[in-house]
N, C-alpha and C positions, 0 to 999 in steps of 0.2 A: 504494500500500500504506500502511496506517495502522499506526504503531508506538505501542504502549502501554508506558509506563514503569512498571516493577514494582519496588517496594522489597522487599528480601529481608533478613529477620532470621534468621540461621542457628540461634540458640538455644543451649541447653546440653545436656549429656549426649548422647543419641542425636540431638539436633536437627540438627546438621550432616550426620549420616549419612543422614537421610531427606530433607533439603532438597536435597543435591547431586544425587541421581538424579532427583528431581522436576523441578528446573530443567533438567537435561539432557534429560529426557523432553519438557518443554515446548519446548525449543529444536528438537528433532527433529520435533515436531508442527508447529511454525511453518514448518519447511522444506517442509511439505506444502501450505502455503497461499500463494496469491498475493494474499490480501486483507489479512492482518494479520501483525504481528510483535510480539515482546515483547522489551523491553530491560531487563535486570536490573541493579539496583544494590544491592550488599551494604552493610548498615549495622550498626555495632556496637551491641550491647545485650545484656543478660542477666545472670544471677547471676554468671557467671564474670567478666564485665566489671566488675561491682560489686566483686567480691573483689579484682580486680587494679588497678582505677582509682578506686574509691570512688563510682561512679555507675552505676546500672543501665540508665537510659535517657537517654543524652546528649542535650542540647538540639539539637545539630547533627543527630542521627539523626531526631528528631521533625520538625525543619524540613525535612529532605530527604524524609522520608516524605510530608509534606503536599503536596509538588510532584508526587508520583507518581499514576498512575491507579488503582493498587491496591497492596495490601501482602500479601506472603506471609510468614508468621511460623511458625517451627517451635516445638517445645516449649521452654519456658524455666523456669528455676528449678533449684536444687540444694539438697537437704535440709540440708546443713551450712553454707549461706550464708544468713545471716539479718540482718535489720536490728537496730539496738540494742534495739528493743522486743520482740524474740523472734520476730516474724513472718517468714515466708519471703519471700525476694526474688522477686517475681513481676511483672516489668516489663510483661507482656502486659496486666495489669489497669490499670497506669498508662497504657498506650497507649490503652486504651479510654476512659479518663477524658479524656485530652488531646484526643482526636479526636471526642469525643461519640458514641461508637459504642453507641447505646442498644439496638439489636436484635441479640441473639445468636441465630443461626440454627443449629439442630442437627437435621439430617435423620436419620431412622431408616427404613431400608428393607431388605428381604430379597428377593433374586432367586430365581426358580424354580430348584430344584435345589441351592440353597445349604444347607449343613449348619449349623444354628444350635441353641443350647441348648433353645429352646422347641419342643416337639414337638406339632405340630398340622397337620392337612391345610390350614389356612388361612394358614400362615406366609408363603407367597409373596404374600399380599395386603397384607402390612405395608408401608406407605409413608406416613409422616406426618412432620410437622416440628414440633419444639419451638422456640418463639420465646421466648427468655429476655431479660428486661430486664437490661441489662448495666452500667449506671452508677449505679444507685440501690439501693433495697432495703437489705439488711444490708451491702452493700459500699460504700454511698455515702460518699465522703470527707467530705461535710458532716455526716454523722451523728456524734453524740456517742459517743465511746468512753471509758469511765471505769473506772479500777481504784481501789478504795477499800482502801488498805493491802494486806493479804494475805488479806482476808476476802470481798471481793466485786468482781465485774466486770460492766459493763453495756455493751450496744451499742444503738444506735437505728436502727430501720428508717425509711428515708426514701422516701416516695412523693409525687411531685409531679404536678400536672395536666399541665404542659407535656410532660414526658417520657412520661407514660402515654398521652396522646392520640396522640403520634407513634408509640409502640410499637403501640397497638391498630390504628391506621390501617395501619401496616406489615403487621401480621398479616392484616387483612382483605384488603388488596391482594394479599398472597401467596396467600391462599385463592382469590381470583379468578383469578390466573394459573394456579394448579394445576388449577382447574376447567376453564379454557379449554383446557388441554393434555391433559386427561383423567387427570391424576395424582391429583386429589382430588375430593371430592364437594361442596366448597363449604361447609365448616363450620369455625367457630372456637370453641374451648372455652377459657374463662378458668379457669385453675387457681389457687386461692388458699386462704386460710384465713379467709374473711370472717366465719365464725361465731364467731371468737375475737378477731381483731385488728382494731381500728377502722381502722388504716391499710390493711388489705386489704379491708375493707368499702368504703372510699373507692376503692380500686383497681377493685373490681367495679362500683361505681357509674359510674365513668368508662367502663369497658368497655361497659356497657349503653347509655350515652349515645352513644358512637361507633358502636355497632352500628346505630343508627337511620340512619346515613349509607350503610349497605351492605345494603339490603333484599334483595339477591340472595344473600346469604350467611346460612346458618343459624347460630344461636348457641346455645351451651350454657355452663353453669358447673359446676365441680366442685371439691371440696375436695382438697387436695394428697395427703392420706393415702389417700383413695379412689382417686385417679388412679394412685398407685403400685401399688395392687392391680390396677386395670383394665389397666394397661400390661402386666402379666404375664398376666392372664386373657384379654384380648381386644384386643390392640394393633391389630389389623386394622380396628377400627371408627373410628379417629381420623384426622383430617386435619391441622388446624393447632391446636396447643396454645400458649397464651400465658400467661406466668407471671412472678412476681417473681424477682429475681436469685438468691437462695440456693436457692429451690425449683427453679429451672431448672438450677442447678449440680448438684444432686443427681439430678434426673430425667434429665438428659442422660447421666449415667453408666449409669443403668438402661436407657436407650435403647441405649447401646453394648453392654450385656449382651445385649439382645434380638438385636442384629446379630451377636453372637458374640465380639466383642473390642473393646477400646478402640482397637486398631490398625486398626479399620475405620471409626472415627467421625470424620467431618469436621466442620468448623464455619466459620461466618463471623460477624464482628461488624461491623454495618453502621450507618452514620449518614447524615446528610443529604448529606455531601460526601465521605466516605471509607469504605473498607471494608478489613478485615483478614481473611485466610483462614488458618486454622491447624487442626491436628488437635486433638482433644479430650484426647488422652492427655498424660502427663507426660514427663519427660526420661529416666526409666529408667537412672540412672547405673550400676546394677549390670551392665547389658549394653552400656554405651557402649564403642565401639571394637572390638566383636567381630563386627560385620556381621550381627547377629541381629535388628535392629529391623525391624518391619513398616512399609513405606513407604506402605501403601494409604490410610491416613487423610490423609496429607499430599498424596498424588496426588488423592484425592477432593476435598480442599479446593481444590486447583488447578483441578479441573473446575468447582467452584462459582464460582471467580473468573472463569473464562471465561464462564459463564452470566450472572454479574452484569454483566460488561463489556458483554455483548450487550444488556442492557436500555436502555442509553443510546447504542447504536451501530447504524447501519444494516447493519453487517457480519453477515450471517446465519450465516457460518461460525463465529463465536464461539459461538453457541448450539449449533450442530451439533457442533462439536468438543468442547464441554463435555459434552454429553449422550453423545457417542460415547466419551469418556474414562471417564465414569462406568460405562457399559455394558462397557467393556473390562475394568475392574476386576472387575466381576461375572462376566465370562467366565472370568477367571483363578480366581476363587473357586470357581466351579462345576466347572471342570476338575480342581481339586485337585492339580495337578501341580507348581505352584510356590507353596507356602505356607510362611510362616515358622513358627517354633516355637509362637507363641501360638495358631496355628490348627491345630496338630498336624503341621506339615510340617517339612522340613529345609532349605528354600531360604534363601539369604542375601538381604540387602536388595537388592543390585544385580540378582540373578537375578529377583526379583519385579518390579522396575521394568522389566527387559527383557521379561518376559513380558507385562506390561501394554502396552508399546509394540507388541509383536507382535500382540496382540489388537486394539489400536486400528487398526493398519494393515490387519488382516484385515477389520475391519468397514468401513473405507473402501472396500476393494476389492470 
């Protein structure tokens, strides 16, 4: 049996409440396998840790995370905990920078029978992935941030060839895998604002150059404002979208709206050597401690982790269990018997996690 070491960051607000049942769910899933196991190590970090200890992401936590095979991270940040410059404490962004996690993967999918805000006969065809560049763009730590007195503030968008090439290759390879498994049509769309910003014209230029290395994949380009419109009008037409950091931050929330709730939106931030898996939503301190949080995005992020581990492992059960866990969440959504308040239900966090485990076991049998 192969044991994978998983670093766990519990997070702030509702973070610990959705992480605990997810880890317990994974432990019970592992008990059903003779091929692999997961060993969890909890590491301190977060806005609460910054408030209490003066550091949001301790160096010891980063060092320990580097030794693990994957990282599970819950929601981090608290509105009233801020750095001296007034910005919110968001250690998950710092972790991306520390580990060079350049590819932010944000899946958007709807299962047959699922009730979602978008009303169309084709909603069950929605299954695409937004790949967000995660360490540059308007978030780049190397970008110049300047405030001139109390009259003007400036930010600099940073686009480098090195990171962009890796990002685009990642997106094309993802499209190839999706095409091979029947989940995608083999198309990558570069989303930018190349008609206005020279930095994004450079971004598109690199995209077109890297596309030449993947002749089996169709390519398209689109401006971000048009893409926001099309994601509402015809989201079933897309496969893999790749975009700059800030644009991806915004469009991924639109994708969550298509799915029905931020509580359903999983994500991964992936680099050459490390990967972090976390829900897209925030810490929701207004409902923290009440058992109302939706754990599905955290559970779906864990499913993504299993599928990612499978890419570098001969253990086929990792991929099978990841896909089964994703489908188990969909089964619970469609049944509509165990849903949290954000989806119109009355179930609590643990009840939803228990329902997903039951659905997982039912699919295995």
